[in-house]
C-alpha positions as CSV (number, residue, x, y, z in Angstrom):
1,M,11.3,18.7,23.4
2,P,9.1,15.6,24.0
3,R,10.0,13.3,26.9
4,Q,11.9,10.1,26.0
5,A,9.7,7.0,26.1
6,K,10.5,4.6,28.9
7,P,9.1,1.2,30.0
8,Y,6.9,1.1,33.1
9,K,4.8,-1.5,34.9
10,E,1.1,-2.0,34.4
11,R,-0.8,-5.1,35.5
12,G,2.1,-7.4,35.4
13,W,3.5,-6.1,32.1
14,F,6.1,-3.6,31.0
15,I,4.4,-1.1,28.6
16,S,5.2,2.3,27.1
17,R,3.4,5.0,25.2
18,P,5.8,6.5,22.6
19,G,4.1,9.4,20.9
20,G,0.9,8.5,22.7
21,E,0.8,5.0,21.1
22,Y,0.3,2.1,23.5
23,A,3.0,-0.5,23.2
24,R,2.9,-3.7,25.3
25,L,6.5,-4.9,25.7
26,C,6.9,-8.0,27.8
27,P,5.8,-9.5,31.2
28,V,7.5,-8.0,34.3
29,S,9.1,-11.3,35.0
30,E,11.3,-11.0,31.9
31,G,13.0,-7.9,33.5
32,M,13.7,-4.3,32.7
33,A,16.6,-5.0,30.3
34,R,14.3,-7.1,28.1
35,A,11.7,-4.3,28.1
36,N,14.2,-1.7,27.1
37,A,15.5,-3.8,24.3
38,L,11.9,-4.3,22.9
39,L,11.2,-0.6,23.3
40,R,14.3,0.3,21.3
41,E,13.1,-2.2,18.6
42,H,9.7,-0.7,18.6
43,L,11.0,2.9,18.3
44,A,13.3,1.8,15.4
45,K,10.2,0.4,13.6
46,R,8.4,3.7,14.1
47,E,11.3,5.7,12.6
48,R,11.5,3.4,9.6
49,E,7.7,3.8,9.1
50,K,8.2,7.6,9.3
51,D,10.9,7.4,6.6
52,R,8.6,5.5,4.3
53,N,5.5,7.7,4.9
54,D,7.1,11.2,4.7
55,G,7.3,11.5,8.5
56,R,3.8,10.2,9.2
57,I,2.7,7.3,11.5
58,S,-0.2,5.3,10.3
59,P,-3.2,5.3,12.7
60,R,-3.7,2.4,15.1
61,L,-6.8,0.7,13.9
62,T,-8.3,-2.6,15.0
63,V,-9.2,-5.1,12.4
64,S,-12.9,-4.3,12.9
65,E,-12.4,-0.5,12.5
66,L,-10.3,-1.1,9.4
67,F,-13.0,-3.3,7.9
68,V,-15.7,-0.7,8.6
69,L,-13.8,1.9,6.6
70,F,-13.1,-0.6,3.8
71,L,-16.7,-1.6,3.5
72,Q,-17.9,2.0,3.4
73,A,-15.7,2.5,0.4
74,V,-16.9,-0.7,-1.2
75,E,-20.5,0.2,-0.7
76,A,-20.0,3.6,-2.4
77,E,-18.0,2.2,-5.3
78,K,-19.1,-1.3,-6.0
79,T,-22.4,-3.1,-6.5
80,S,-24.6,-4.3,-3.7
81,Y,-23.7,-7.9,-4.5
82,T,-20.0,-7.2,-4.2
83,F,-20.6,-5.3,-1.0
84,A,-22.5,-8.2,0.5
85,D,-19.8,-10.7,-0.6
86,Y,-17.0,-8.7,0.9
87,Q,-18.9,-8.0,4.0
88,R,-19.4,-11.8,4.5
89,W,-15.6,-12.5,4.7
90,C,-14.7,-9.4,6.6
91,V,-17.2,-10.3,9.3
92,E,-16.0,-13.9,9.3
93,F,-12.4,-12.8,9.9
94,A,-13.4,-10.2,12.4
95,K,-15.1,-12.9,14.5
96,Q,-11.6,-14.2,15.5
97,Y,-9.4,-11.1,15.0
98,G,-11.6,-8.1,15.1
99,K,-10.2,-6.7,18.4
100,R,-6.6,-7.1,17.3
101,Q,-4.6,-4.2,15.9
102,A,-4.7,-4.4,12.1
103,R,-1.0,-3.8,11.8
104,D,-0.3,-6.7,14.3
105,I,-2.0,-9.3,12.1
106,T,0.7,-11.7,10.9
107,R,1.0,-14.1,8.0
108,L,0.6,-16.9,10.5
109,D,-2.8,-15.4,11.5
110,A,-3.8,-15.4,7.8
111,Q,-2.7,-19.0,7.4
112,K,-4.6,-20.0,10.5
113,F,-7.8,-18.4,9.1
114,K,-7.3,-20.3,5.9
115,Q,-6.9,-23.6,7.8
116,H,-10.1,-22.6,9.8
117,L,-12.1,-22.4,6.5
118,L,-10.6,-25.7,5.4
119,T,-11.9,-27.5,8.5
120,T,-15.2,-25.8,9.1
121,T,-18.6,-26.1,7.5
122,W,-21.4,-23.8,6.6
123,V,-25.2,-24.1,6.2
124,R,-27.5,-22.9,3.5
125,N,-31.1,-22.6,4.4
126,K,-32.3,-26.1,5.6
127,Q,-29.6,-28.1,3.8
128,P,-27.1,-30.2,5.8
129,P,-23.8,-28.6,6.7
130,Q,-21.2,-28.7,3.9
131,P,-17.5,-27.8,3.7
132,Y,-16.3,-24.8,1.9
133,K,-15.1,-25.4,-1.7
134,P,-11.5,-24.5,-2.6
135,K,-12.8,-21.7,-4.9
136,T,-14.9,-20.2,-2.1
137,I,-11.9,-20.2,0.3
138,N,-9.7,-18.6,-2.4
139,H,-12.4,-15.9,-2.8
140,A,-12.2,-15.3,1.0
141,I,-8.5,-14.9,0.8
142,I,-8.7,-12.5,-2.2
143,T,-11.3,-10.4,-0.4
144,L,-9.2,-10.0,2.7
145,R,-6.1,-9.3,0.6
146,R,-8.0,-6.5,-1.1
147,A,-9.1,-5.1,2.3
148,F,-5.5,-4.9,3.6
149,N,-4.2,-3.5,0.3
150,W,-6.9,-0.8,0.4
151,A,-5.8,0.1,3.9
152,I,-2.2,0.4,2.7
153,D,-3.2,2.5,-0.3
154,S,-5.2,4.7,2.0
155,E,-2.2,5.1,4.4
156,L,-4.1,3.4,7.2
157,L,-1.4,0.7,7.3
158,P,2.3,0.9,6.6
159,E,3.8,-0.6,3.5
160,G,4.4,-4.3,3.7
161,R,1.7,-5.0,6.3
162,N,-0.6,-7.1,4.3
163,P,-0.6,-10.6,5.9
164,F,-2.5,-12.1,3.0
165,A,-0.1,-10.8,0.3
166,R,1.8,-14.1,-0.1
167,L,-0.8,-16.5,1.1
168,K,-1.1,-19.2,-1.5
169,L,-4.5,-19.9,-3.1
170,L,-5.8,-23.5,-3.1
171,P,-5.6,-25.4,-6.4
172,C,-9.0,-25.6,-8.0
173,Q,-10.5,-26.0,-11.4
174,G,-12.3,-23.1,-13.0
175,R,-15.6,-23.4,-14.9
176,K,-15.2,-25.8,-17.7
177,R,-18.7,-27.2,-18.4
178,V,-20.0,-26.6,-21.9
179,A,-23.7,-26.9,-22.6
180,T,-24.7,-29.3,-25.3
181,Q,-27.6,-28.6,-27.8
182,E,-29.5,-31.5,-26.3
183,E,-29.2,-30.1,-22.8
184,F,-30.4,-26.7,-24.0
185,E,-33.4,-28.2,-25.8
186,A,-34.2,-30.3,-22.7
187,L,-34.3,-27.0,-20.6
188,L,-36.7,-25.4,-23.1
189,R,-39.0,-28.5,-23.2
190,H,-39.4,-28.4,-19.4
191,C,-39.6,-24.7,-19.0
192,G,-43.3,-23.7,-18.6
193,D,-42.5,-20.0,-18.1
194,D,-42.0,-17.9,-21.2
195,H,-40.3,-15.2,-19.2
196,F,-37.6,-17.5,-18.1
197,R,-37.5,-19.3,-21.5
198,H,-36.6,-15.9,-23.0
199,V,-33.7,-15.5,-20.5
200,L,-32.4,-19.0,-21.5
201,I,-32.5,-18.0,-25.2
202,A,-30.7,-14.7,-24.5
203,M,-28.0,-16.6,-22.5
204,R,-27.6,-19.3,-25.2
205,Y,-27.1,-17.0,-28.2
206,T,-25.2,-14.0,-26.6
207,P,-22.1,-13.7,-24.5
208,A,-24.1,-11.6,-21.9
209,R,-23.6,-12.3,-18.2
210,P,-26.7,-13.0,-16.1
211,G,-26.3,-9.5,-14.6
212,D,-26.4,-8.0,-18.1
213,I,-29.6,-9.8,-18.8
214,R,-31.2,-8.7,-15.6
215,N,-30.3,-5.1,-16.2
216,L,-30.8,-4.8,-19.9
217,T,-33.1,-1.9,-20.8
218,W,-34.9,-1.2,-24.1
219,S,-32.8,1.9,-24.6
220,M,-29.7,-0.4,-24.9
221,V,-31.3,-2.2,-27.9
222,D,-30.1,-0.9,-31.2
223,W,-32.6,-2.4,-33.7
224,N,-31.0,-0.8,-36.8
225,R,-27.5,-2.2,-36.1
226,R,-29.0,-5.4,-34.5
227,R,-27.0,-5.1,-31.3
228,W,-27.1,-4.2,-27.6
229,V,-24.9,-1.5,-26.3
230,I,-24.3,-2.1,-22.5
231,H,-22.4,0.8,-21.0
232,E,-22.4,-0.4,-17.4
233,H,-21.2,-4.0,-17.0
234,K,-18.8,-6.0,-14.8
235,T,-15.5,-4.9,-16.3
236,T,-16.3,-1.2,-16.6
237,R,-15.5,-0.9,-12.9
238,T,-12.1,-2.5,-13.3
239,A,-10.9,-1.4,-16.8
240,R,-8.4,1.5,-17.1
241,E,-10.3,2.7,-20.1
242,P,-13.9,1.5,-19.7
243,K,-15.8,0.7,-22.9
244,P,-19.3,-0.6,-23.5
245,L,-20.1,-4.3,-24.1
246,I,-21.4,-4.7,-27.7
247,V,-23.7,-7.7,-28.0
248,G,-24.8,-8.8,-31.5
249,M,-28.3,-10.1,-32.0
250,N,-28.9,-13.0,-34.3
251,E,-32.3,-13.7,-35.8
252,V,-33.4,-15.9,-32.8
253,V,-32.7,-13.3,-30.2
254,E,-34.1,-10.4,-32.3
255,E,-37.3,-12.3,-33.0
256,M,-37.7,-13.1,-29.3
257,L,-37.2,-9.5,-28.2
258,R,-39.7,-8.2,-30.8
259,G,-42.2,-10.7,-29.5
260,R,-41.7,-9.5,-26.0
261,L,-42.1,-5.9,-27.1
262,E,-45.3,-6.7,-28.9
263,K,-46.8,-8.8,-26.1
264,Y,-45.7,-6.9,-23.0
265,G,-45.0,-3.4,-24.2
266,Q,-41.9,-1.2,-23.7
267,G,-41.2,-0.5,-20.1
268,E,-37.7,0.1,-18.8
269,R,-36.3,-3.4,-18.4
270,V,-36.4,-5.9,-21.2
271,F,-36.5,-9.1,-19.2
272,L,-39.2,-9.2,-16.5
273,N,-40.6,-12.1,-14.4
274,E,-44.2,-13.3,-14.5
275,D,-45.2,-10.5,-12.0
276,G,-43.8,-7.9,-14.3
277,K,-40.9,-7.1,-12.1
278,P,-37.2,-7.2,-12.8
279,W,-35.4,-10.5,-12.1
280,T,-33.2,-10.7,-9.1
281,R,-29.9,-12.6,-8.9
282,N,-31.3,-15.2,-6.4
283,A,-34.5,-15.7,-8.3
284,L,-32.7,-16.6,-11.5
285,G,-30.4,-19.0,-9.7
286,L,-33.3,-20.7,-7.9
287,R,-35.3,-21.0,-11.2
288,M,-32.3,-22.5,-12.9
289,R,-31.8,-25.1,-10.1
290,R,-35.4,-26.2,-10.3
291,L,-35.5,-26.4,-14.1
292,R,-32.3,-28.5,-14.5
293,K,-33.8,-30.9,-12.0
294,R,-37.0,-31.3,-14.0
295,A,-35.0,-31.6,-17.2
296,G,-32.8,-34.4,-15.6
297,I,-29.6,-32.5,-16.1
298,G,-27.1,-33.5,-13.4
299,R,-23.5,-32.8,-12.7
300,D,-20.9,-33.7,-15.4
301,E,-18.0,-36.1,-15.0
302,R,-16.0,-33.4,-13.0
303,G,-18.9,-32.8,-10.7
304,E,-19.8,-29.4,-12.1
305,E,-23.4,-28.3,-12.1
306,F,-25.2,-26.8,-15.1
307,V,-25.9,-23.2,-14.1
308,L,-27.1,-20.1,-15.9
309,Y,-23.5,-18.9,-16.4
310,T,-22.7,-22.2,-18.2
311,Q,-24.4,-20.7,-21.3
312,R,-22.0,-17.7,-21.4
313,H,-19.1,-20.1,-20.9
314,T,-20.4,-22.2,-23.8
315,F,-20.7,-19.1,-26.1
316,I,-17.2,-17.8,-25.4
317,S,-15.7,-21.3,-25.7
318,H,-17.4,-21.8,-29.0
319,A,-16.1,-18.4,-30.2
320,G,-12.6,-19.8,-29.7
321,T,-13.2,-22.6,-32.3
322,V,-14.2,-20.1,-35.0
323,A,-10.9,-19.5,-36.8
324,E,-12.3,-16.4,-38.7
325,I,-12.6,-14.4,-35.4
326,P,-9.3,-12.9,-34.3
327,E,-8.3,-13.2,-30.7
328,A,-8.6,-9.4,-30.1
329,I,-12.2,-9.5,-31.3
330,R,-13.0,-12.5,-29.1
331,V,-11.8,-10.5,-26.1
332,D,-14.2,-7.7,-26.9
333,V,-17.0,-10.1,-27.6
334,A,-16.5,-11.6,-24.1
335,G,-16.3,-8.1,-22.5
336,H,-12.9,-8.9,-20.9
337,T,-10.1,-6.5,-20.2
338,D,-7.4,-9.1,-20.5
339,G,-7.0,-11.7,-23.2
340,R,-5.7,-14.3,-20.7
341,T,-9.2,-14.3,-19.2
342,T,-10.8,-15.0,-22.5
343,R,-8.3,-17.9,-23.2
344,L,-9.5,-19.6,-20.0
345,Y,-12.8,-20.1,-21.7
346,T,-11.4,-21.6,-24.9
347,H,-11.3,-25.4,-24.5
348,I,-10.0,-27.8,-27.1
349,H,-12.4,-30.7,-26.9
350,D,-11.2,-34.3,-26.7
351,D,-12.5,-35.1,-30.2
352,V,-10.6,-32.1,-31.7
353,V,-7.4,-33.4,-30.0
354,A,-8.0,-36.9,-31.2
355,D,-8.7,-35.6,-34.8
356,A,-5.4,-33.6,-34.7
357,G,-3.6,-36.7,-33.6
358,R,-5.0,-38.8,-36.4
359,R,-4.0,-36.2,-39.0
360,V,-0.4,-36.2,-37.7
361,A,-0.4,-40.0,-37.9
362,D,-1.8,-39.9,-41.4
363,S,0.8,-37.4,-42.5
364,L,3.6,-39.7,-41.1
365,H,2.0,-42.7,-42.8
366,S,1.9,-40.9,-46.2
367,Q,5.7,-40.5,-46.0
368,S,6.5,-44.1,-45.4
369,T,8.1,-46.3,-48.1
370,P,5.4,-48.1,-50.2
371,G,5.2,-51.8,-49.5
372,K,6.5,-51.6,-46.0
């Protein structure tokens, strides 16, 4: 029969090691009675954890150790961009709490980290320091919430030990900018690179994501049915029943692709840069920033920049105005797994709202008594 755990002194503290687990109870100055009470409370928590976990006690991992295991799983299961993004926020949190036991992180610790991001700045390249945007802070919170949830699902932490579970996200507006035809034509006029011009055309006339454009191969192009069939895309990794993204080709996109095929031949990737190499995420983003500057396209009235993804947002938003397309089909066109996501893209413009208001007023006026 194992010996009963008792408090004992070590470096000015009462500690104990129930089941070989180190437990720091209280300073010696608080007395043995206080130490015994805290030990009983600690033992009771262990028993409750055993009851929840079929007699098992979750391992004692530091935050850094937990994050290492989490990132190993992310690296194996997600894209390199997702891994780099998750790694950024795990490292940032571990700078302050890495040596702490993961199960000892509290909601107050999570709140303090959120406040830290609200009051600190970051630097990109040679640009001046700038504060984190609310959307970026929310992304950090979501990342850390996923890390702790993964640990709970993997039985590395007991149930209910996610300090980020109830942490409120900051209010922020999602992407709302819609590209006008004039802006698109300005981009084409100022674009001296046919390779990037073709990317712009594909983004304008398809719902494809920038990642879909980068990774599109000629084997995905179905000329007979005038479509692309993309089996690996963003939501295939999150959907319960993954299905390919079907992208229809209109005459403009089909003509552009046939021109590329004739001029550059059929390698593996459809869209290559001027060096004949696949586009990278950063290269496309940098090219877009430089082009919109030359075209004189600044932020809109909400302060939102025109980015490459603006074209996809525009396409899906416009799909919402085509009454002949059912909502279920719009969800598939967008490549979403949840219709609520698609509805976020569907904006009713001010002129449409004003027109609806005028029609209501005209209807009321037509019912009024003649002569009054």
